[in-house]
C-alpha positions as CSV (number, residue, x, y, z in Angstrom):
1,M,169.7,56.5,130.0
2,R,168.2,58.8,132.7
3,L,168.4,62.6,131.9
4,I,168.5,65.3,134.6
5,D,166.0,68.1,134.2
6,A,168.0,71.4,134.3
7,D,165.2,73.4,136.1
8,A,164.8,70.6,138.6
9,F,168.6,70.6,139.1
10,K,168.6,74.4,139.7
11,Q,165.8,74.0,142.3
12,Q,167.7,71.2,144.0
13,V,170.8,73.4,144.3
14,A,168.7,76.2,145.7
15,A,167.0,73.9,148.2
16,M,170.3,72.5,149.3
17,A,171.7,76.0,149.7
18,I,168.8,76.9,152.0
19,Q,169.1,73.7,154.0
20,N,172.8,74.3,154.5
21,G,172.4,78.0,155.2
22,S,174.5,78.8,152.2
23,S,173.8,82.3,150.8
24,T,176.9,83.2,148.9
25,A,177.4,82.6,145.2
26,A,180.5,80.6,146.0
27,D,178.7,78.3,148.4
28,K,175.9,77.7,145.8
29,A,178.5,77.0,143.1
30,K,180.2,74.5,145.4
31,L,176.9,72.7,146.1
32,M,176.2,72.7,142.4
33,M,179.6,71.1,141.7
34,D,179.0,68.5,144.5
35,L,175.7,67.5,142.9
36,I,177.4,67.2,139.5
37,D,180.2,65.1,140.9
38,G,177.6,62.8,142.3
39,Q,175.9,62.2,138.9
40,P,177.4,59.9,136.2
41,T,178.5,62.2,133.4
42,R,176.4,60.3,130.8
43,E,173.3,61.4,132.6
44,I,173.8,65.1,131.9
45,T,172.9,66.3,128.4
46,K,175.0,68.8,126.5
47,R,172.4,71.5,127.0
48,Q,172.3,70.9,130.7
49,L,176.0,71.0,130.9
50,K,175.9,74.4,129.1
51,D,173.3,75.6,131.6
52,L,175.4,74.5,134.5
53,E,178.5,76.3,133.1
54,K,176.3,79.4,132.6
55,I,175.2,79.2,136.3
56,K,178.8,78.7,137.4
57,Q,179.9,81.8,135.4
58,E,176.9,83.8,136.8
59,N,177.9,82.9,140.3
60,E,181.6,83.8,139.7
61,I,180.5,87.2,138.3
62,K,178.2,87.8,141.3
63,A,181.0,86.8,143.8
64,L,183.5,89.0,142.1
65,W,181.0,91.9,142.1
66,L,180.2,91.4,145.8
67,E,184.0,91.3,146.5
68,F,184.4,94.6,144.6
69,G,181.7,96.1,146.8
70,D,183.9,95.5,149.9
71,V,186.9,97.4,148.3
72,L,187.7,100.7,150.1
73,M,187.2,103.8,148.0
74,D,187.8,107.4,148.6
75,P,184.2,108.8,148.9
76,E,185.1,112.1,147.3
77,T,187.1,110.8,144.3
78,E,185.5,107.4,144.0
79,E,188.9,105.9,143.4
80,L,190.2,102.6,144.9
81,E,192.2,103.1,148.0
82,C,194.1,99.8,147.5
83,T,194.9,97.4,144.7
84,W,192.1,95.1,143.7
85,H,192.9,92.3,141.3
86,I,194.3,94.0,138.2
87,F,193.3,97.5,139.3
88,P,195.9,99.6,141.1
89,A,195.0,102.0,143.9
90,G,193.7,105.2,142.4
91,T,191.6,103.5,139.8
92,H,188.2,105.2,139.4
93,R,185.2,102.9,140.2
94,E,183.7,103.5,136.7
95,E,186.8,102.0,135.1
96,V,186.1,98.8,137.1
97,W,182.5,99.0,136.0
98,H,183.5,99.2,132.4
99,W,185.8,96.3,132.8
100,F,182.9,94.2,134.2
101,E,180.7,95.2,131.2
102,D,183.4,94.6,128.6
103,T,184.8,91.4,130.1
104,Y,181.5,89.7,130.8
105,G,179.1,91.4,128.4
106,I,176.8,92.4,131.2
107,S,175.1,95.6,132.4
108,V,176.5,97.0,135.7
109,T,173.0,98.3,136.3
110,D,171.8,94.7,136.6
111,L,174.5,94.0,139.2
112,L,173.8,97.2,141.1
113,Y,170.0,97.0,141.3
114,A,169.1,93.3,140.7
115,I,172.0,91.1,141.7
116,D,169.7,88.4,143.0
117,D,167.9,88.3,139.7
118,F,171.0,88.7,137.6
119,H,171.4,86.1,134.8
120,L,173.6,86.0,131.7
121,K,171.7,86.1,128.4
């Protein structure tokens, strides 16, 4: 049985993303799933599958965070000007930040200042 090296797989996803001009987390997640679909299941170890699930969750968090960055806010009150997912208009941005931290067990600081290097622990 041939096993897939997880780091090599991540590099392959990154290379494909560059070749295809894909820069969004959603695009990279789709490429990753396309690669997985092209591999027989028996060739992926449990650890590699866990790594892939982690990458997928990281990409979903990044995509959600970037989407949140496009939400209109009142600059004086820092409250949402419109409903965003479960948060109604008027919700303060820090409440959304706390939700990210509580829901995903992450630091908003990592998302704010190092989103390209953000990884789940």
